N, C-alpha and C positions, 0 to 999 in steps of 0.2 A: 359856275357856269352852270354844275348842274341841278340849283336850286331855283335859278332863274327859265331854268328851260321848267322844270318842273310846274312850275308861274304859271309858264307862260300857256303850258300846252291845258292847265286845269281852268286857268281862269277862262276860256272860253263856254264851255259847261256847266259853269255859278250864275254866268249873266245870264244865258238859258234856260236856266232849272228859275229865275228871277220873271224869264218871263212866258214860263209853260203854264199851261191851261188846266186845269190841276181838272179830277171827274167835279167834285161839287158847281166848280165851276163851268166847266158845261152842260153836267142838268141844269143849273138856273138860269143856264142862254135858251136853252132847249123849252122850258120853260116860260121860260120870255117870250120867247119866235111863236110859240104856240096858242099861248092868251092870244097874244097882237094876231093871227092870222085866225083864230076866231072870234076877236070882236070884226074885223072887217065880212067873216065870213057873213054875220048877221046884219051888219050894214046893208053890204053885197046882196045878200042873195043867192052867194054860187056856190052853193052848199057841197059838192066834188070837191073842192078846196083842200081837207080834211078826211076823203070815203076813204074806205081799205080800198079799192082797186087802184084810185091816186098813190094813196102810201105805197102799196106794193110796187106797184109804175116807177113810182121815183126811185124807188131803192133798186129797183133792177136796173134801172136810167146811171145811177149816182155809181155800181160797184163800176166799171171802168173804167170813168174817173179820177174813182178813189185808189186805183191800183196805181192807172196809167203816177198818179200824185203820190203815192208810196213810193213809187218806182225814181222817181224824180228825186226825191227826197233824200233815200236812200245814195244816191249817184251827188248831189251835192254838197252835202253832210261830210265827203270824202276832198270835195272842191272840184268839181269836174260840171258841170253847165252840162246836160245832158234836154237839149231842143228837140234830140231824136227820139222820141217818146214816142210822136206817133208815126215812125216809120217804124218803130218794134211792135206800133201796137197792129199797122196791116201788116207785117211778115204774123203776130201772132191768132189776126186772122185768117191767113189763108193756109199755114203751117197747121192750124187747128183744126180748120176744115176740113183741110184734105184729110188726115189722119181721124176725125170723129167720120167723116163719111163711108170712107177705107175698114175700120178695125172697133169704132162704139168709140163714146164722149169722153172717155176717161180720157184714150188713146190720144185725143184732138184736144186735149186740156194741156197735157204731158209735153208736144209733139209743140204746142203753143206756145209754151212759157220755151223747149229747146229755141222755137225761131227765135223768137225774142232776145233772150241770150246772148244767140250768134249776133246780133244787133249792136244788141251790148258790146262786146267782145269785136268789134273792128270800131267803135266807137273807143274804144280805152285800148288799142293799138295803136289809131292815129291821134289822140291827145295824149296818154300818156306818152308814148313810148316815145312818138317820132313829132310831139310837140306842137302840132295843128288845134291853129286858133277850137277854140269847141262850137263855137258858132257854129260856122263854118265844117265842122264834118259832121254838126245833128241835123242842118239841112244839106247837108249830100246826101244824109241816109238817109233823109224824107223821101227825098226825090229815087235816092235808088231803089228802097222800097218795094212802092209806086211799080217804077218797070218791072221787075224781077218778077212779082205777083201777076203782074201782066200777060208777063213771055211763060209763066211756070201755068199759066190759066187756061192758056191760047192749048198745051197738048193733055193738058188733067180732066178738069171739066167740060171742056168742048165735046170732048168724048165719051160725057162717062150721062147715064141718062138723066137725064132730069134736069143739066147742068150747060151750060154753055162757059164765053167765053168769057163771062161778065158775073157767074155765078154759082156756086155748085151745086149738086143734088140735095136735098132734104135729112140735116143730120138727127138723131136719136136724140131725145129726152133723157138728161138727165135727169134722177129720180126728186121729182118734191115735192116737199112737205107742207101738211096743212094738220090744223088743232081742230081735230070736228065739234067737239063743244063750246071751246074758247072762243074759239073766231066764228060762231054763226052768233055766239054771244055779242062777243065787241063789235059789228057789226049791225043787231038788233039796237047796245043802246047807243053806235053812230048816226043808225037812222034818226035817234030822236032828237038830234039838229042840236044838247041842248048846248048852252054857252062852256068854252071848255071840255068838259065833260066826254062829252060827243066825242069831239074831235082828240082828245086821248085816247078814247075806248078805236076810233078809226086810225091811229099811229098804231099801238099796239094789233088789232086787228092786220096791219098791213105788213108787221113783222112776224105774223104766223098764218098766214095764209099763201098756201105755193110758192113755199121754200122753197129754192133749189140747194142741194148738199153743196153746191158750190160756189154759191150765196152768203154759209157757213164757212167753209173752207175762206172766202175772202173775208170775209167782219174779222176771223181772229186773227190773220196776217196783220193786222192796227196793232192792237197790246202783242203781239211779237215784235213788231220790231220797238214798240217802245222799252219791251223788256231785253231786248238783244240790242240797243243802241245805247239806251242811259243806265243798262244795270249789270252789263257783264266789261269784263275788260277788255276785249276781241273791240265790242259798240266806243269805248274810253278810245280806246285806238287810233279806230274809222276819222272820227270826228276830227281827234287831234288834226289828223293828215288834212280838212277842211279849213283846219282853223291858222294849224306851223305849224308846216308840216317841216319845214325847219328844225326848230327846234322837235318833232318828234324823230325825223331822224337821230338830232344829236342822242335821244335817249332808246336810241338801238329801232325801231319801229320802222320795217321796211316800207316805203313809204308810197312803192310805187305795186307793192301785194296788193297793198289794201284798196287804191285805187283803183285795181284792174278786180279786186273779190265785188268793191261798189254799186260802179258803173253792169258789171256781170250781171249782180241779183238787177238793180237796176231795170235793166234788159228782159232778163226774165218774166217782172213783177209786170211791165208794159205787153208782152207774148201773153202771158195772162189773164187779162186785161183785152187783146185782143181776140183770146181764145172764147171768155164770156161770152163775149159780145156776140161771138159767130156761133156759139153752140146754145150758151142759155139764153139769149136772148130775141134774139133772132131765127135760131135753128139753120140757119144759109150764110155764106157766104157769100155778099155782095160786091164789084168795084168799088173801093168808094166810101164803103159801111159807115168805117170810123167819124168820119164828119167833123174831124177836127177835135177829135176830145183829146188824144196826147197834146193837142197846145190846152185845151182847160184842164184837164189836171195837172199840168204844169200853173196855171194861174189858179187852183187851188190849194196844191203845195205852195204858192206863194203869199195867199191870201191867210191860209193859215200858220205864216212867222215861220218857216220850213219845221213844224212839231207834226206829229202825226194826227194830236188829239182835232188841233184846226184846219190839220187840212183834210180829214174825215167832216169836219159843218160844212167847208166847201162845197166837199164834192156833194154833200147832202141836199146842198141850194142848189146847185147845177143844177141836178137832178131830178130836182122838188120843179122849177121855172120848165126844165126840156117834158117830164110827162105832163105838168099844166097845157103847155102846148098840142103834145100827141093826145091825149084824153076831151077835157074841155075845148081848147080853140079860143074862139073870142073872148067869150063872157068869164072865164080863170083869167085871160086877161086882163082883159080887162076890170075884173078885181083886183089885180094886182098894181097898177095905176095908183086905186087909192093906198095901198098896202106901201106901193114907193116911197109917196107922199108923204104919210106917217112917218115913215125910217128917218125920212131927209129932214122931217122936224126935229125929232132925236136929236140928229146927227147939226140939226143948230144951235142946238139948248147946250148941247159936247159945248161944239166951238167957241158959242158964249163964258162958259163956266171956262175954257181952256184963254181966255180972250184974245182970239181968234177973232178976230172981225171980217174980215175979207174972207174965208172960206164959208163962214158963217151965213152971209150974205147970199152968197153965190148958192148954198145950198138952202135958203130959203124960199129964193128967183125959183130954183130947183122945182121945191114942192110946190106952191104957186100953183104952180104952170101945168104939176100932174093934176091937182086938187078940179083944176078950171076946167082940164078935157078931160077926167072922169065926171066931173059933174055935166057935163056939157055932150054925151055923147055914153051912147048904148054899147057901142063896140069898138074893136080895133081893127084900122086893116090888118088885113089875114099876110101882110109880109111882115108888120110886125110882130105878129102870131110865132113866125117861123122864125126872125131875126130875136128873139126873147132870149133865150141860151145865153149868147152871142153879148147882147145888152145888157146882162145882168152881172156876167163876165169882169165887163169897162167896170160900170158901177161901182162891185165890189172892189176892184182895183185901184183903184183912184181914190177911195174911199179910208182902204186899208193901208193907201202908201208909206204913209209918215210915221207907223208904229213897223215897219217890219228891219229885221236884223240877219240879215243871210249871213252863212258861215263867211269868214275873215276872208281866207283864200280860196274862194267859188272863182271858178272860171280863173283866178291866176298860173299862169307857166313855173313850172316845175322839175328842176334839173340836178340828181342825186350830187351832194356835194357841196351846192351852190352858198352852202353858209358856211364854207371853210375859207 
């Protein structure tokens, strides 16, 4: 019995390891994507696609999505679906803004994490202890978070100077870092608009210009998560709860405890995402400012196949499209039509190689339509510009759906001793 349970717990991690994106593979993907974007920039003349400002803005917009996705990954690796990420982000924005306004930005970060963690704790109590459906619980937390923050704003921010019932006063900034010589040199190279070299300079320049200290902390959480979940005994036990909790229990793992830890950490990361949005990205709390980023973070996690590296790539993609909308508007999004058409043609070749002719035909038709749209127009409607991040989310999930493998026991009810 003991041999079979050991193999049951360890089989899933080995499977995941085969699907794991290694660092060289991720670097190759980034290099290929950058070359493709550079080609589109040269053809379309949209020189802002990979500018320092564009990349810096994309990073700032990707961080909240990535943190929410990382939170979802922690919960779902332990077998708990966390649709409530959006609500936990909302709690993080409000608590982060309140503490940031009262006692400074780093206090806001700490209280934002606590606010999200409380939302995670509530989700854990409802789903793990009482066995309520995970989706129902998550949706309830999203609704509850909106009501709670709206109620609290009425007698806190409404009475503060410069605040109102729907927004907080201005919050002090967290220190930002720029490497003067390197930043200026990279900006100069990017301004020459050379193929690939200028685009690489723009990307690197965006990573060393106006970089908040909290951004650095958020980026470090990705390798930290990889180390904790995949290179420690604690991480193995936590992931076993999401793959086969009955086998994990038979080996002495306290499944309830690990599920609670995972969901509370998940809420804390979502709360940190909300605090980042209020303190770093905007410098102010506003009602509804999360704008569905918790759901997009969940989409980034799914796109990444429940792995931190892939999730980070997904968050970067969504942040990039969001930044295009905010900075360049119609011109940049129009150039993205050409990029999407080229990507779909690559999908066509891949599907033909796999002998999947129907998906290849559908992708080919979509690619032709995008080519025609790009060729016969100079800009896209403003409504499409606003919808670009969400359209990207749908396309990415549709194209990546066939290669996904979530943890086997994800979302399944569990009761102690049920394997006896």
